All heavy atoms as a GROMACS GRO file, in nm:
protein
  536
    1MET      N    1   0.075  -0.120   0.000
    1MET     CA    2   0.006   0.011  -0.006
    1MET      C    3   0.094   0.119  -0.005
    1MET      O    4   0.179   0.136   0.084
    1MET     CB    5  -0.092  -0.006   0.130
    1MET     CG    6  -0.174   0.127   0.143
    1MET     SD    7  -0.266   0.120   0.294
    1MET     CE    8  -0.173   0.226   0.400
    2SER      N    9   0.065   0.223  -0.086
    2SER     CA   10   0.140   0.341  -0.084
    2SER      C   11   0.055   0.451  -0.027
    2SER      O   12  -0.064   0.448  -0.047
    2SER     CB   13   0.186   0.383  -0.229
    2SER     OG   14   0.078   0.415  -0.298
    3LEU      N   15   0.126   0.531   0.046
    3LEU     CA   16   0.067   0.644   0.123
    3LEU      C   17   0.076   0.775   0.029
    3LEU      O   18   0.179   0.802  -0.019
    3LEU     CB   19   0.128   0.668   0.257
    3LEU     CG   20   0.122   0.556   0.364
    3LEU    CD1   21   0.204   0.583   0.485
    3LEU    CD2   22  -0.030   0.549   0.388
    4ARG      N   23  -0.034   0.852   0.044
    4ARG     CA   24  -0.036   0.976  -0.013
    4ARG      C   25  -0.067   1.083   0.085
    4ARG      O   26  -0.108   1.060   0.191
    4ARG     CB   27  -0.136   0.984  -0.124
    4ARG     CG   28  -0.113   0.868  -0.231
    4ARG     CD   29  -0.201   0.883  -0.356
    4ARG     NE   30  -0.190   0.981  -0.429
    4ARG     CZ   31  -0.078   1.014  -0.522
    4ARG    NH1   32   0.018   0.922  -0.530
    4ARG    NH2   33  -0.085   1.116  -0.594
    5TRP      N   34  -0.047   1.208   0.055
    5TRP     CA   35  -0.064   1.322   0.164
    5TRP      C   36  -0.204   1.314   0.214
    5TRP      O   37  -0.234   1.359   0.328
    5TRP     CB   38  -0.039   1.454   0.091
    5TRP     CG   39   0.097   1.480   0.066
    5TRP    CD1   40   0.168   1.496  -0.058
    5TRP    CD2   41   0.198   1.495   0.170
    5TRP    NE1   42   0.307   1.514  -0.032
    5TRP    CE2   43   0.334   1.521   0.103
    5TRP    CE3   44   0.217   1.484   0.304
    5TRP    CZ2   45   0.445   1.542   0.163
    5TRP    CZ3   46   0.330   1.514   0.370
    5TRP    CH2   47   0.450   1.536   0.314
    6THR      N   48  -0.303   1.262   0.134
    6THR     CA   49  -0.435   1.259   0.182
    6THR      C   50  -0.471   1.146   0.267
    6THR      O   51  -0.576   1.146   0.341
    6THR     CB   52  -0.540   1.244   0.052
    6THR    OG1   53  -0.502   1.136  -0.021
    6THR    CG2   54  -0.539   1.373  -0.035
    7ASP      N   55  -0.377   1.062   0.290
    7ASP     CA   56  -0.395   0.948   0.385
    7ASP      C   57  -0.340   0.998   0.540
    7ASP      O   58  -0.265   0.922   0.591
    7ASP     CB   59  -0.309   0.828   0.332
    7ASP     CG   60  -0.352   0.779   0.213
    7ASP    OD1   61  -0.469   0.773   0.180
    7ASP    OD2   62  -0.273   0.743   0.122
    8VAL      N   63  -0.401   1.101   0.584
    8VAL     CA   64  -0.363   1.160   0.710
    8VAL      C   65  -0.370   1.054   0.829
    8VAL      O   66  -0.274   1.047   0.900
    8VAL     CB   67  -0.445   1.275   0.733
    8VAL    CG1   68  -0.429   1.331   0.879
    8VAL    CG2   69  -0.436   1.384   0.630
    9GLN      N   70  -0.480   0.977   0.841
    9GLN     CA   71  -0.490   0.886   0.951
    9GLN      C   72  -0.373   0.786   0.931
    9GLN      O   73  -0.310   0.753   1.040
    9GLN     CB   74  -0.626   0.812   0.938
    9GLN     CG   75  -0.652   0.712   1.047
    9GLN     CD   76  -0.680   0.775   1.186
    9GLN    OE1   77  -0.747   0.893   1.184
    9GLN    NE2   78  -0.645   0.730   1.293
   10GLU      N   79  -0.351   0.721   0.824
   10GLU     CA   80  -0.255   0.612   0.806
   10GLU      C   81  -0.118   0.671   0.833
   10GLU      O   82  -0.032   0.608   0.897
   10GLU     CB   83  -0.268   0.554   0.662
   10GLU     CG   84  -0.393   0.472   0.645
   10GLU     CD   85  -0.499   0.557   0.613
   10GLU    OE1   86  -0.494   0.686   0.592
   10GLU    OE2   87  -0.614   0.501   0.605
   11ILE      N   88  -0.096   0.794   0.782
   11ILE     CA   89   0.042   0.859   0.808
   11ILE      C   90   0.064   0.882   0.950
   11ILE      O   91   0.168   0.839   1.009
   11ILE     CB   92   0.058   0.984   0.724
   11ILE    CG1   93   0.068   0.963   0.577
   11ILE    CG2   94   0.173   1.071   0.777
   11ILE    CD1   95   0.053   1.087   0.490
   12ALA      N   96  -0.032   0.928   1.031
   12ALA     CA   97  -0.027   0.959   1.166
   12ALA      C   98   0.011   0.826   1.236
   12ALA      O   99   0.089   0.823   1.341
   12ALA     CB  100  -0.154   1.017   1.219
   13ILE      N  101  -0.058   0.720   1.213
   13ILE     CA  102  -0.031   0.587   1.271
   13ILE      C  103   0.108   0.528   1.244
   13ILE      O  104   0.178   0.502   1.349
   13ILE     CB  105  -0.132   0.490   1.225
   13ILE    CG1  106  -0.280   0.509   1.275
   13ILE    CG2  107  -0.099   0.337   1.273
   13ILE    CD1  108  -0.390   0.447   1.208
   14GLU      N  109   0.149   0.553   1.122
   14GLU     CA  110   0.293   0.510   1.092
   14GLU      C  111   0.391   0.603   1.166
   14GLU      O  112   0.495   0.547   1.214
   14GLU     CB  113   0.317   0.507   0.941
   14GLU     CG  114   0.233   0.395   0.874
   14GLU     CD  115   0.316   0.340   0.759
   14GLU    OE1  116   0.445   0.365   0.748
   14GLU    OE2  117   0.244   0.268   0.678
   15LEU      N  118   0.360   0.729   1.185
   15LEU     CA  119   0.456   0.809   1.253
   15LEU      C  120   0.469   0.780   1.411
   15LEU      O  121   0.568   0.782   1.471
   15LEU     CB  122   0.422   0.962   1.232
   15LEU     CG  123   0.450   1.018   1.092
   15LEU    CD1  124   0.392   1.153   1.075
   15LEU    CD2  125   0.597   1.003   1.064
   16ALA      N  126   0.337   0.751   1.457
   16ALA     CA  127   0.339   0.721   1.597
   16ALA      C  128   0.414   0.584   1.618
   16ALA      O  129   0.493   0.580   1.728
   16ALA     CB  130   0.191   0.695   1.636
   17GLU      N  131   0.414   0.501   1.537
   17GLU     CA  132   0.496   0.380   1.542
   17GLU      C  133   0.633   0.396   1.523
   17GLU      O  134   0.719   0.324   1.586
   17GLU     CB  135   0.431   0.262   1.453
   17GLU     CG  136   0.290   0.224   1.489
   17GLU     CD  137   0.225   0.123   1.399
   17GLU    OE1  138   0.283   0.098   1.289
   17GLU    OE2  139   0.112   0.080   1.424
   18SER      N  140   0.674   0.468   1.416
   18SER     CA  141   0.809   0.479   1.384
   18SER      C  142   0.888   0.584   1.470
   18SER      O  143   1.003   0.585   1.467
   18SER     CB  144   0.826   0.506   1.233
   18SER     OG  145   0.777   0.647   1.202
   19GLN      N  146   0.800   0.673   1.526
   19GLN     CA  147   0.888   0.787   1.610
   19GLN      C  148   0.818   0.775   1.756
   19GLN      O  149   0.762   0.881   1.796
   19GLN     CB  150   0.851   0.919   1.554
   19GLN     CG  151   0.903   0.927   1.398
   19GLN     CD  152   1.056   0.946   1.395
   19GLN    OE1  153   1.123   0.965   1.483
   19GLN    NE2  154   1.097   0.905   1.268
   20PRO      N  155   0.834   0.672   1.829
   20PRO     CA  156   0.761   0.660   1.958
   20PRO      C  157   0.820   0.760   2.058
   20PRO      O  158   0.745   0.774   2.151
   20PRO     CB  159   0.791   0.507   1.992
   20PRO     CG  160   0.912   0.476   1.928
   20PRO     CD  161   0.910   0.547   1.792
   21ASP      N  162   0.933   0.807   2.052
   21ASP     CA  163   0.997   0.892   2.148
   21ASP      C  164   0.966   1.046   2.118
   21ASP      O  165   1.016   1.129   2.194
   21ASP     CB  166   1.134   0.869   2.164
   21ASP     CG  167   1.175   0.726   2.213
   21ASP    OD1  168   1.091   0.681   2.277
   21ASP    OD2  169   1.274   0.676   2.168
   22ILE      N  170   0.892   1.073   2.013
   22ILE     CA  171   0.871   1.201   1.970
   22ILE      C  172   0.734   1.254   2.015
   22ILE      O  173   0.631   1.179   1.999
   22ILE     CB  174   0.873   1.227   1.813
   22ILE    CG1  175   1.005   1.188   1.763
   22ILE    CG2  176   0.832   1.360   1.772
   22ILE    CD1  177   1.117   1.266   1.815
   23ASP      N  178   0.724   1.365   2.076
   23ASP     CA  179   0.597   1.428   2.120
   23ASP      C  180   0.554   1.518   2.005
   23ASP      O  181   0.613   1.623   1.966
   23ASP     CB  182   0.618   1.514   2.249
   23ASP     CG  183   0.499   1.588   2.292
   23ASP    OD1  184   0.393   1.578   2.240
   23ASP    OD2  185   0.516   1.676   2.386
   24PRO      N  186   0.442   1.476   1.959
   24PRO     CA  187   0.396   1.549   1.836
   24PRO      C  188   0.344   1.703   1.857
   24PRO      O  189   0.335   1.772   1.774
   24PRO     CB  190   0.269   1.465   1.782
   24PRO     CG  191   0.228   1.380   1.900
   24PRO     CD  192   0.354   1.361   1.982
   25LEU      N  193   0.334   1.726   1.995
   25LEU     CA  194   0.300   1.862   2.020
   25LEU      C  195   0.434   1.957   2.007
   25LEU      O  196   0.406   2.084   2.006
   25LEU     CB  197   0.249   1.874   2.173
   25LEU     CG  198   0.115   1.815   2.194
   25LEU    CD1  199   0.082   1.792   2.332
   25LEU    CD2  200   0.007   1.902   2.123
   26SER      N  201   0.543   1.895   2.008
   26SER     CA  202   0.667   1.977   2.018
   26SER      C  203   0.746   1.981   1.872
   26SER      O  204   0.858   2.030   1.869
   26SER     CB  205   0.759   1.921   2.115
   26SER     OG  206   0.805   1.800   2.087
   27ILE      N  207   0.671   1.919   1.777
   27ILE     CA  208   0.758   1.913   1.651
   27ILE      C  209   0.731   2.036   1.559
   27ILE      O  210   0.629   2.101   1.570
   27ILE     CB  211   0.715   1.783   1.571
   27ILE    CG1  212   0.570   1.781   1.529
   27ILE    CG2  213   0.763   1.661   1.641
   27ILE    CD1  214   0.527   1.670   1.443
   28ASN      N  215   0.826   2.062   1.473
   28ASN     CA  216   0.791   2.165   1.367
   28ASN      C  217   0.762   2.100   1.243
   28ASN      O  218   0.779   1.981   1.225
   28ASN     CB  219   0.918   2.257   1.360
   28ASN     CG  220   1.047   2.179   1.298
   28ASN    OD1  221   1.038   2.138   1.198
   28ASN    ND2  222   1.140   2.187   1.387
   29PHE      N  223   0.699   2.176   1.159
   29PHE     CA  224   0.643   2.128   1.030
   29PHE      C  225   0.759   2.080   0.933
   29PHE      O  226   0.735   1.992   0.849
   29PHE     CB  227   0.553   2.215   0.963
   29PHE     CG  228   0.427   2.233   1.024
   29PHE    CD1  229   0.342   2.334   1.014
   29PHE    CD2  230   0.365   2.134   1.110
   29PHE    CE1  231   0.218   2.360   1.065
   29PHE    CE2  232   0.239   2.130   1.163
   29PHE     CZ  233   0.174   2.252   1.149
   30VAL      N  234   0.876   2.138   0.944
   30VAL     CA  235   0.991   2.089   0.864
   30VAL      C  236   1.026   1.948   0.887
   30VAL      O  237   1.027   1.856   0.813
   30VAL     CB  238   1.104   2.183   0.870
   30VAL    CG1  239   1.227   2.128   0.799
   30VAL    CG2  240   1.082   2.329   0.821
   31ASP      N  241   1.029   1.917   1.016
   31ASP     CA  242   1.066   1.793   1.067
   31ASP      C  243   0.952   1.685   1.025
   31ASP      O  244   0.980   1.576   0.980
   31ASP     CB  245   1.093   1.777   1.221
   31ASP     CG  246   1.227   1.846   1.254
   31ASP    OD1  247   1.328   1.853   1.154
   31ASP    OD2  248   1.247   1.877   1.367
   32LEU      N  249   0.834   1.738   1.055
   32LEU     CA  250   0.722   1.647   1.023
   32LEU      C  251   0.722   1.610   0.881
   32LEU      O  252   0.694   1.486   0.845
   32LEU     CB  253   0.584   1.722   1.071
   32LEU     CG  254   0.465   1.649   1.039
   32LEU    CD1  255   0.463   1.506   1.103
   32LEU    CD2  256   0.325   1.719   1.089
   33ARG      N  257   0.734   1.694   0.796
   33ARG     CA  258   0.728   1.682   0.646
   33ARG      C  259   0.837   1.579   0.614
   33ARG      O  260   0.815   1.484   0.540
   33ARG     CB  261   0.740   1.811   0.572
   33ARG     CG  262   0.748   1.789   0.428
   33ARG     CD  263   0.766   1.933   0.358
   33ARG     NE  264   0.766   1.919   0.215
   33ARG     CZ  265   0.871   1.892   0.142
   33ARG    NH1  266   0.986   1.869   0.198
   33ARG    NH2  267   0.862   1.890   0.015
   34ASN      N  268   0.952   1.599   0.673
   34ASN     CA  269   1.065   1.499   0.638
   34ASN      C  270   1.042   1.377   0.688
   34ASN      O  271   1.080   1.275   0.624
   34ASN     CB  272   1.206   1.562   0.699
   34ASN     CG  273   1.256   1.686   0.621
   34ASN    OD1  274   1.227   1.708   0.508
   34ASN    ND2  275   1.333   1.772   0.702
   35TRP      N  276   0.985   1.354   0.803
   35TRP     CA  277   0.958   1.219   0.866
   35TRP      C  278   0.843   1.154   0.772
   35TRP      O  279   0.854   1.030   0.744
   35TRP     CB  280   0.913   1.227   0.994
   35TRP     CG  281   1.010   1.266   1.100
   35TRP    CD1  282   1.145   1.240   1.092
   35TRP    CD2  283   0.990   1.337   1.220
   35TRP    NE1  284   1.217   1.273   1.201
   35TRP    CE2  285   1.129   1.347   1.278
   35TRP    CE3  286   0.882   1.382   1.292
   35TRP    CZ2  287   1.138   1.413   1.402
   35TRP    CZ3  288   0.903   1.451   1.395
   35TRP    CH2  289   1.032   1.468   1.466
   36VAL      N  290   0.753   1.216   0.723
   36VAL     CA  291   0.650   1.168   0.631
   36VAL      C  292   0.721   1.120   0.499
   36VAL      O  293   0.698   1.012   0.451
   36VAL     CB  294   0.532   1.270   0.606
   36VAL    CG1  295   0.447   1.214   0.495
   36VAL    CG2  296   0.453   1.294   0.732
   37LEU      N  297   0.806   1.212   0.440
   37LEU     CA  298   0.865   1.163   0.325
   37LEU      C  299   0.959   1.042   0.342
   37LEU      O  300   0.978   0.973   0.244
   37LEU     CB  301   0.946   1.291   0.266
   37LEU     CG  302   0.882   1.409   0.221
   37LEU    CD1  303   0.971   1.516   0.187
   37LEU    CD2  304   0.788   1.378   0.103
   38ALA      N  305   1.009   1.021   0.451
   38ALA     CA  306   1.096   0.912   0.486
   38ALA      C  307   1.020   0.790   0.516
   38ALA      O  308   1.083   0.675   0.527
   38ALA     CB  309   1.184   0.948   0.608
   39LEU      N  310   0.890   0.796   0.540
   39LEU     CA  311   0.822   0.669   0.556
   39LEU      C  312   0.826   0.574   0.439
   39LEU      O  313   0.824   0.614   0.324
   39LEU     CB  314   0.668   0.688   0.577
   39LEU     CG  315   0.632   0.766   0.718
   39LEU    CD1  316   0.487   0.809   0.708
   39LEU    CD2  317   0.662   0.678   0.824
   40PRO      N  318   0.850   0.441   0.457
   40PRO     CA  319   0.884   0.359   0.353
   40PRO      C  320   0.758   0.338   0.249
   40PRO      O  321   0.786   0.310   0.141
   40PRO     CB  322   0.895   0.217   0.417
   40PRO     CG  323   0.881   0.231   0.557
   40PRO     CD  324   0.864   0.375   0.589
   41ASP      N  325   0.638   0.351   0.300
   41ASP     CA  326   0.527   0.329   0.212
   41ASP      C  327   0.477   0.454   0.144
   41ASP      O  328   0.381   0.462   0.059
   41ASP     CB  329   0.404   0.275   0.290
   41ASP     CG  330   0.436   0.130   0.330
   41ASP    OD1  331   0.510   0.066   0.271
   41ASP    OD2  332   0.378   0.084   0.445
   42PHE      N  333   0.552   0.570   0.182
   42PHE     CA  334   0.495   0.711   0.128
   42PHE      C  335   0.548   0.716  -0.023
   42PHE      O  336   0.656   0.702  -0.049
   42PHE     CB  337   0.550   0.818   0.206
   42PHE     CG  338   0.480   0.943   0.169
   42PHE    CD1  339   0.372   0.983   0.203
   42PHE    CD2  340   0.571   1.030   0.087
   42PHE    CE1  341   0.318   1.103   0.155
   42PHE    CE2  342   0.519   1.156   0.049
   42PHE     CZ  343   0.394   1.187   0.081
   43ASP      N  344   0.451   0.756  -0.100
   43ASP     CA  345   0.485   0.777  -0.249
   43ASP      C  346   0.380   0.879  -0.300
   43ASP      O  347   0.281   0.849  -0.356
   43ASP     CB  348   0.460   0.648  -0.323
   43ASP     CG  349   0.488   0.643  -0.459
   43ASP    OD1  350   0.581   0.708  -0.499
   43ASP    OD2  351   0.425   0.576  -0.547
   44ASP      N  352   0.421   1.014  -0.283
   44ASP     CA  353   0.347   1.114  -0.332
   44ASP      C  354   0.450   1.228  -0.362
   44ASP      O  355   0.550   1.225  -0.316
   44ASP     CB  356   0.238   1.162  -0.237
   44ASP     CG  357   0.122   1.232  -0.299
   44ASP    OD1  358   0.140   1.274  -0.420
   44ASP    OD2  359   0.024   1.261  -0.233
   45ASP      N  360   0.393   1.336  -0.436
   45ASP     CA  361   0.487   1.443  -0.464
   45ASP      C  362   0.502   1.522  -0.346
   45ASP      O  363   0.420   1.576  -0.287
   45ASP     CB  364   0.403   1.525  -0.570
   45ASP     CG  365   0.494   1.634  -0.625
   45ASP    OD1  366   0.591   1.668  -0.574
   45ASP    OD2  367   0.440   1.700  -0.719
   46PRO      N  368   0.625   1.542  -0.303
   46PRO     CA  369   0.663   1.628  -0.199
   46PRO      C  370   0.616   1.766  -0.210
   46PRO      O  371   0.584   1.835  -0.106
   46PRO     CB  372   0.814   1.626  -0.193
   46PRO     CG  373   0.863   1.503  -0.278
   46PRO     CD  374   0.750   1.480  -0.370
   47ASP      N  375   0.588   1.816  -0.319
   47ASP     CA  376   0.549   1.954  -0.343
   47ASP      C  377   0.397   1.978  -0.320
   47ASP      O  378   0.352   2.090  -0.321
   47ASP     CB  379   0.592   2.008  -0.478
   47ASP     CG  380   0.743   2.019  -0.493
   47ASP    OD1  381   0.797   2.040  -0.386
   47ASP    OD2  382   0.797   2.015  -0.608
   48ARG      N  383   0.323   1.867  -0.310
   48ARG     CA  384   0.176   1.864  -0.296
   48ARG      C  385   0.140   1.892  -0.151
   48ARG      O  386   0.025   1.881  -0.110
   48ARG     CB  387   0.108   1.738  -0.356
   48ARG     CG  388   0.136   1.735  -0.498
   48ARG     CD  389   0.051   1.628  -0.554
   48ARG     NE  390  -0.087   1.668  -0.546
   48ARG     CZ  391  -0.192   1.562  -0.525
   48ARG    NH1  392  -0.159   1.442  -0.499
   48ARG    NH2  393  -0.319   1.613  -0.507
   49CYS      N  394   0.233   1.905  -0.056
   49CYS     CA  395   0.210   1.919   0.084
   49CYS      C  396   0.185   2.062   0.117
   49CYS      O  397   0.295   2.145   0.073
   49CYS     CB  398   0.326   1.848   0.161
   49CYS     SG  399   0.306   1.872   0.340
   50GLY      N  400   0.099   2.096   0.211
   50GLY     CA  401   0.093   2.220   0.259
   50GLY      C  402   0.068   2.228   0.408
   50GLY      O  403   0.065   2.116   0.473
   51GLU      N  404   0.071   2.346   0.475
   51GLU     CA  405   0.047   2.351   0.609
   51GLU      C  406  -0.078   2.288   0.660
   51GLU      O  407  -0.076   2.226   0.767
   51GLU     CB  408   0.051   2.507   0.645
   51GLU     CG  409   0.060   2.526   0.798
   51GLU     CD  410   0.093   2.678   0.838
   51GLU    OE1  411   0.153   2.741   0.766
   51GLU    OE2  412   0.016   2.712   0.928
   52LYS      N  413  -0.182   2.307   0.597
   52LYS     CA  414  -0.303   2.232   0.639
   52LYS      C  415  -0.289   2.087   0.649
   52LYS      O  416  -0.347   2.019   0.738
   52LYS     CB  417  -0.430   2.273   0.546
   52LYS     CG  418  -0.460   2.406   0.558
   52LYS     CD  419  -0.610   2.427   0.575
   52LYS     CE  420  -0.655   2.568   0.578
   52LYS     NZ  421  -0.690   2.605   0.704
   53ILE      N  422  -0.223   2.026   0.555
   53ILE     CA  423  -0.215   1.885   0.558
   53ILE      C  424  -0.128   1.844   0.675
   53ILE      O  425  -0.152   1.746   0.753
   53ILE     CB  426  -0.140   1.829   0.424
   53ILE    CG1  427  -0.253   1.842   0.316
   53ILE    CG2  428  -0.095   1.678   0.439
   53ILE    CD1  429  -0.190   1.817   0.167
   54LEU      N  430  -0.021   1.915   0.697
   54LEU     CA  431   0.066   1.891   0.810
   54LEU      C  432   0.008   1.908   0.936
   54LEU      O  433   0.018   1.837   1.038
   54LEU     CB  434   0.202   1.973   0.791
   54LEU     CG  435   0.285   1.936   0.681
   54LEU    CD1  436   0.403   2.056   0.678
   54LEU    CD2  437   0.347   1.804   0.692
   55GLU      N  438  -0.077   2.006   0.950
   55GLU     CA  439  -0.157   2.029   1.068
   55GLU      C  440  -0.257   1.906   1.099
   55GLU      O  441  -0.265   1.862   1.206
   55GLU     CB  442  -0.238   2.164   1.062
   55GLU     CG  443  -0.165   2.285   1.076
   55GLU     CD  444  -0.248   2.415   1.053
   55GLU    OE1  445  -0.361   2.404   0.995
   55GLU    OE2  446  -0.195   2.522   1.075
   56GLY      N  447  -0.314   1.872   0.984
   56GLY     CA  448  -0.408   1.748   1.004
   56GLY      C  449  -0.331   1.625   1.053
   56GLY      O  450  -0.376   1.547   1.138
   57ILE      N  451  -0.209   1.600   0.989
   57ILE     CA  452  -0.126   1.482   1.035
   57ILE      C  453  -0.096   1.493   1.180
   57ILE      O  454  -0.098   1.400   1.254
   57ILE     CB  455  -0.012   1.465   0.946
   57ILE    CG1  456  -0.053   1.427   0.810
   57ILE    CG2  457   0.087   1.378   1.005
   57ILE    CD1  458   0.074   1.442   0.701
   58GLN      N  459  -0.050   1.616   1.228
   58GLN     CA  460  -0.014   1.644   1.356
   58GLN      C  461  -0.129   1.613   1.456
   58GLN      O  462  -0.120   1.546   1.567
   58GLN     CB  463   0.043   1.789   1.367
   58GLN     CG  464   0.087   1.804   1.524
   58GLN     CD  465   0.148   1.943   1.532
   58GLN    OE1  466   0.102   2.037   1.457
   58GLN    NE2  467   0.246   1.968   1.609
   59ALA      N  468  -0.248   1.668   1.421
   59ALA     CA  469  -0.366   1.654   1.500
   59ALA      C  470  -0.404   1.500   1.520
   59ALA      O  471  -0.432   1.464   1.634
   59ALA     CB  472  -0.484   1.730   1.444
   60VAL      N  473  -0.394   1.426   1.411
   60VAL     CA  474  -0.431   1.291   1.427
   60VAL      C  475  -0.328   1.213   1.498
   60VAL      O  476  -0.350   1.131   1.579
   60VAL     CB  477  -0.458   1.218   1.289
   60VAL    CG1  478  -0.483   1.067   1.297
   60VAL    CG2  479  -0.568   1.294   1.213
   61TRP      N  480  -0.189   1.244   1.484
   61TRP     CA  481  -0.088   1.187   1.556
   61TRP      C  482  -0.101   1.210   1.707
   61TRP      O  483  -0.094   1.119   1.792
   61TRP     CB  484   0.049   1.235   1.503
   61TRP     CG  485   0.171   1.172   1.566
   61TRP    CD1  486   0.169   1.076   1.660
   61TRP    CD2  487   0.295   1.213   1.536
   61TRP    NE1  488   0.306   1.047   1.677
   61TRP    CE2  489   0.389   1.126   1.611
   61TRP    CE3  490   0.350   1.310   1.446
   61TRP    CZ2  491   0.526   1.135   1.594
   61TRP    CZ3  492   0.499   1.308   1.434
   61TRP    CH2  493   0.578   1.219   1.516
   62ILE      N  494  -0.146   1.329   1.753
   62ILE     CA  495  -0.172   1.356   1.894
   62ILE      C  496  -0.291   1.271   1.940
   62ILE      O  497  -0.276   1.209   2.054
   62ILE     CB  498  -0.208   1.502   1.905
   62ILE    CG1  499  -0.083   1.596   1.880
   62ILE    CG2  500  -0.253   1.545   2.046
   62ILE    CD1  501  -0.103   1.750   1.861
   63GLU      N  502  -0.390   1.252   1.866
   63GLU     CA  503  -0.493   1.171   1.908
   63GLU      C  504  -0.460   1.029   1.917
   63GLU      O  505  -0.499   0.959   2.019
   63GLU     CB  506  -0.614   1.171   1.796
   63GLU     CG  507  -0.691   1.311   1.801
   63GLU     CD  508  -0.784   1.312   1.691
   63GLU    OE1  509  -0.822   1.200   1.634
   63GLU    OE2  510  -0.840   1.417   1.664
   64GLU      N  511  -0.361   0.980   1.829
   64GLU     CA  512  -0.311   0.848   1.832
   64GLU      C  513  -0.242   0.817   1.972
   64GLU      O  514  -0.250   0.703   2.019
   64GLU     CB  515  -0.232   0.810   1.715
   64GLU     CG  516  -0.298   0.790   1.586
   64GLU     CD  517  -0.385   0.670   1.598
   64GLU    OE1  518  -0.336   0.562   1.640
   64GLU    OE2  519  -0.501   0.683   1.552
   65ILE      N  520  -0.167   0.911   2.019
   65ILE     CA  521  -0.089   0.884   2.139
   65ILE      C  522  -0.166   0.903   2.257
   65ILE      O  523  -0.116   0.875   2.367
   65ILE     CB  524   0.047   0.949   2.132
   65ILE    CG1  525   0.021   1.102   2.156
   65ILE    CG2  526   0.127   0.912   2.022
   65ILE    CD1  527   0.143   1.189   2.173
   66GLU      N  528  -0.284   0.969   2.256
   66GLU     CA  529  -0.358   0.995   2.381
   66GLU      C  530  -0.444   0.877   2.417
   66GLU      O  531  -0.472   0.785   2.354
   66GLU     CB  532  -0.448   1.114   2.367
   66GLU     CG  533  -0.359   1.233   2.368
   66GLU     CD  534  -0.450   1.365   2.342
   66GLU    OE1  535  -0.558   1.349   2.306
   66GLU    OE2  536  -0.392   1.477   2.370
   0.00000   0.00000   0.00000
């Protein structure tokens, strides 16, 4: 399965699993974007990402760890 920017829920789950020591409340969007791009299943155009998408991923990631 390949992930795209619109797969916010799945991306957040993978980040929670791959970055267990990271507090999603304290990350910046540059790091978040880089971690998403580094996910093994991620396959989308890096330039299609905007702040709203990153905010959505961060919000779902926060929900995942609570």
